[in-house]
C-alpha positions in Angstrom: -0.2 0.2 -0.1 1.5 3.4 -0.9 2.0 6.2 1.8 0.2 9.0 1.4 0.1 12.3 3.6 -3.2 13.6 4.8 -4.4 16.2 2.2 -7.5 17.5 1.7 -8.6 18.3 -2.2 -8.8 21.1 -4.2 -12.8 22.9 -3.7 -13.9 24.1 -6.8 -13.3 28.1 -7.4 -15.5 30.2 -5.2 -17.7 33.1 -6.4 -15.0 35.9 -6.1 -15.8 39.0 -3.8 -13.5 41.1 -6.1 -14.8 39.5 -9.1 -14.3 40.4 -12.0 -10.7 40.0 -12.4 -9.3 43.4 -14.4 -5.4 43.0 -14.1 -3.2 42.6 -17.2 -1.8 39.9 -15.7 -2.7 36.5 -13.5 -0.6 34.4 -12.3 -0.1 30.7 -12.1 -2.0 30.4 -8.6 -5.5 29.2 -9.3 -8.3 32.0 -8.4 -10.6 31.9 -5.5 -9.8 28.3 -4.7 -9.6 29.0 -0.8 -11.9 31.7 0.1 -14.1 34.3 -1.9 -12.3 37.1 -0.3 -8.6 36.3 -1.9 -8.2 35.5 -5.7 -4.8 34.2 -4.7 -4.5 33.4 -1.1 -0.6 32.1 -1.5 0.3 34.8 -3.2 -1.6 37.3 -1.2 -0.2 35.9 2.1 3.5 35.7 1.2 3.8 39.4 0.9 3.4 39.9 4.8 7.1 38.6 4.5 7.7 42.3 3.1 5.3 43.9 5.6 7.4 42.5 8.7 10.7 43.3 7.2 9.6 46.5 6.6 8.6 47.5 10.2 12.0 45.4 11.4 13.9 47.7 8.9 11.8 50.8 10.0 12.3 50.4 13.8 15.9 49.9 13.4 16.6 53.1 11.4 15.0 54.9 13.9 16.5 53.2 16.8 20.1 53.3 15.4 19.7 56.7 13.7 20.4 55.6 10.3 20.5 58.2 7.5 16.8 59.2 6.8 16.8 57.9 3.2 17.0 54.3 4.4 13.9 55.2 6.5 12.1 56.2 3.5 13.3 53.1 1.8 11.6 50.9 4.3 8.7 53.1 3.8 8.8 52.1 0.1 9.4 48.7 0.7 6.2 48.6 3.0 4.1 50.1 0.1 5.4 47.7 -2.1 4.7 44.9 0.0 1.0 46.4 0.6 0.4 47.1 -2.9 1.3 43.2 -3.9 -1.0 42.1 -0.8 -3.9 44.1 -2.3 -3.2 43.7 -5.8 -3.1 39.3 -5.3 -6.1 39.7 -3.2 -8.2 41.7 -6.0 -6.6 41.4 -9.4 -7.7 44.7 -9.9 -5.8 46.7 -12.3 -5.4 50.1 -10.0 -3.8 47.5 -7.4 -1.3 46.2 -9.9 -0.2 49.6 -10.4 -0.3 50.4 -6.7 2.1 47.2 -6.5 4.3 47.5 -9.7 4.8 51.1 -10.0 6.0 51.3 -6.0 8.7 49.0 -7.0 9.8 51.5 -9.7 9.7 54.6 -7.4 11.4 52.7 -4.1 13.9 51.7 -6.7 14.5 55.3 -8.1 14.7 56.4 -4.9 17.9 54.1 -4.1 19.3 55.0 -7.2 19.2 58.7 -6.1 20.6 57.6 -2.3 23.7 55.8 -4.4 24.5 58.3 -7.4 23.9 61.7 -5.1 26.3 60.8 -2.3 28.9 63.1 -1.8 28.0 65.4 -4.6 27.1 68.9 -5.2 23.4 70.2 -4.0 23.2 71.1 -7.7 23.9 67.6 -8.9 21.7 66.1 -6.1 18.8 68.7 -7.8 19.0 67.8 -11.5 19.5 63.9 -10.4 16.4 64.2 -8.2 14.5 65.9 -11.5 16.2 63.5 -13.7 14.4 60.1 -11.6 11.4 62.0 -11.0 10.9 62.8 -14.6 12.0 58.7 -15.7 9.6 57.2 -13.1 6.7 59.8 -14.5 7.9 58.8 -18.0 7.4 54.9 -16.9 4.0 55.2 -15.1 2.7 56.9 -18.2 4.1 54.8 -20.9 3.4 51.9 -18.4 0.0 52.7 -18.2 -0.4 53.3 -22.2 1.5 49.9 -23.1 -0.3 47.6 -20.2 2.4 45.2 -21.1 3.8 43.8 -17.7 7.0 42.7 -19.6 7.7 46.8 -20.3 7.5 47.1 -15.9 9.8 44.0 -15.5 12.4 45.3 -18.0 12.5 48.7 -16.6 12.3 47.4 -13.0 15.7 45.2 -13.9 17.5 47.6 -15.2 16.6 49.9 -12.7 17.8 47.4 -10.2 21.1 46.0 -12.0 22.2 50.0 -12.1 21.8 50.4 -8.3 23.8 47.1 -7.8 26.4 48.3 -10.1 27.2 51.6 -8.9 27.0 50.5 -5.2 29.5 47.7 -5.7 31.7 50.3 -7.2 31.4 52.8 -4.7 32.2 50.3 -2.4 35.5 48.8 -3.9 36.7 52.5 -4.5 35.7 53.6 -1.1 37.1 50.7 0.8 39.5 48.3 -0.6 42.8 49.8 0.6 44.4 49.2 -2.9 41.9 51.3 -5.1 42.1 54.1 -3.0 44.4 56.0 -5.0 44.0 59.6 -3.7 44.2 58.4 0.1 47.1 56.2 -0.8 49.0 58.6 -2.5 48.5 61.1 0.3 50.3 58.5 2.5 53.2 57.9 0.3 54.0 61.4 0.2 53.8 61.7 3.8 55.1 58.6 5.0 58.2 60.0 6.2 56.7 62.4 8.4 54.1 60.1 9.9 55.0 58.3 13.3 55.2 54.9 14.5 52.2 55.2 15.8 50.2 57.2 13.2 51.7 54.0 11.1 50.0 51.6 12.9 46.9 53.8 13.2 47.0 53.6 9.3 47.8 50.0 8.9 44.8 49.1 11.5 42.2 51.3 9.7 43.4 49.3 6.0 42.8 46.3 8.2 39.7 47.4 9.3 38.3 47.9 5.7 39.3 45.0 4.0 37.7 43.0 6.7 34.7 45.1 6.5 34.9 44.7 2.7 35.0 40.8 2.8 31.9 40.8 5.2 30.1 43.1 3.1 30.7 40.9 0.0 29.5 37.9 1.8 26.2 40.0 2.8 26.1 40.7 -1.2 26.4 37.4 -2.6 23.8 35.9 0.5 21.6 38.5 -0.5 21.8 38.3 -4.4 21.8 34.5 -4.2 18.5 34.3 -2.6 17.0 37.4 -4.5 18.0 35.6 -8.1 16.4 32.0 -6.4 13.0 33.7 -6.1 13.6 35.0 -9.6 14.5 31.5 -11.0 11.6 29.7 -9.2 8.8 32.4 -10.5 10.1 31.7 -13.8 9.7 28.1 -13.6 6.2 28.6 -12.4 5.4 30.7 -15.5 6.8 28.0 -17.7 5.5 24.8 -16.2 2.3 26.3 -15.0 0.3 24.0 -16.4 2.4 21.1 -14.6 2.3 22.8 -11.4 -1.3 23.0 -11.6 -2.0 19.1 -11.9 1.2 18.4 -9.9 -0.6 20.7 -6.9 -4.1 19.0 -7.5 -2.3 15.6 -7.4 -0.7 16.6 -3.9 -4.2 18.2 -2.4 -3.8 21.1 0.3 -2.0 22.1 2.2 1.1 20.7 0.3 0.2 21.9 -3.3 1.2 25.4 -1.5 4.8 24.3 -1.7 4.6 24.5 -5.1 3.2 27.9 -5.4 6.5 29.6 -7.2 5.0 33.1 -7.2 5.0 33.2 -3.5 8.3 31.6 -3.1 9.3 35.0 -5.6 7.8 37.1 -2.7 9.4 35.6 0.1 13.0 35.1 -1.5 12.9 38.6 -3.1 11.7 40.4 0.3 14.2 38.8 2.1 16.9 39.3 -1.2 15.6 43.1 -1.1 15.9 43.5 2.6 19.9 42.5 2.5 20.3 45.1 0.1 18.9 47.6 2.3 21.1 46.6 5.4 24.1 46.1 3.0 23.3 50.2 1.9 22.9 51.3 5.3 26.7 49.7 6.5 28.1 51.4 3.5 26.6 54.7 4.1 28.0 54.7 7.4 31.5 53.6 6.3 31.5 56.3 3.6 31.0 59.0 6.4 34.0 57.6 8.1 31.5 55.8 11.0 32.8 52.0 10.8 33.7 51.8 14.6 30.5 53.5 15.9 28.4 50.8 13.8 28.2 47.3 13.8 26.6 44.2 11.7 25.2 41.8 13.4 24.4 38.9 11.4 25.2 35.5 14.1 24.2 32.9 11.3 23.5 32.3 7.7 19.8 31.8 8.8 19.2 34.9 10.5 18.6 38.3 9.2 21.2 41.2 9.3 21.1 44.6 10.9 23.4 47.4 11.5 23.1 48.8 15.3 25.3 51.1 17.2 28.7 49.3 18.5 28.9 48.5 21.4 32.5 48.8 21.1 34.9 52.0 20.7 36.9 50.4 18.3 36.6 47.3 15.9 33.6 45.9 14.2 31.7 42.7 15.3 31.9 40.1 12.4 29.3 37.0 12.0 31.2 33.7 13.3 30.5 31.9 10.1 32.1 34.8 7.9 35.0 34.2 9.8 34.6 30.5 8.9 34.0 31.2 5.1 37.5 32.8 5.0 
């Protein structure tokens, strides 16, 4: 006799409270099979990951005095999760715009934070005007096209540019061998430096090298989580008919495991949180406040955060990061 996990079958679709569907896209999860009040119950509830992490980030920013731009970014992150919750619950076109356009606006904000740092006020104003204009163009053109592929391409490009710029700034600001202006200054003044000053300089270089190494672990971990979510979502899109058949074969609640778009929400939500935490730490390092703030990340299974350091010098490094190196 074949062993079978206890389960119950999928019910016929309910008469949906939000019927009819007006969104320009519908996902692989079947509609209204669990409740008449949520069109896609798994895709709806998995957005609570964004809400929980957003409040965690907002609390962290307020408690530890991080730059205001990251507080605003976490509010945008919260709006993305809330918009997606409403979109998947209703499958209404206005809620689709709330979901997808908030992704664009929040990413534009992070591009501003990345490209405007240490620039003049005039540069910052011009950049802000350009990004606002870009956001308006994407909004209007997307509403005209109503093609989700355009939104996905715009979001992907903005995210890739933001990541590339952040990595460039990190490397050229923290890696001792790439900080050319500072290195030239040290070489010219090396003879006049005392032994204590040379020791402090070497200690700063070692500290920054350690921070940089840990930052790369943070980036790779977050990016891997994010891309895993993207990959699962693509599988969900390509093999939707097969997955629907397998879900019904498994029954509830086990069929939920095969809801790929729900995994996209969970994994990209965590990946985006990692990016914001990295951005906060990088900004403190760029401001020369490495010794005032520490990364708290006790294990790969825990969520990182940046807190005011309990130590006057040095960083608190996760134990597993030491093992990796």
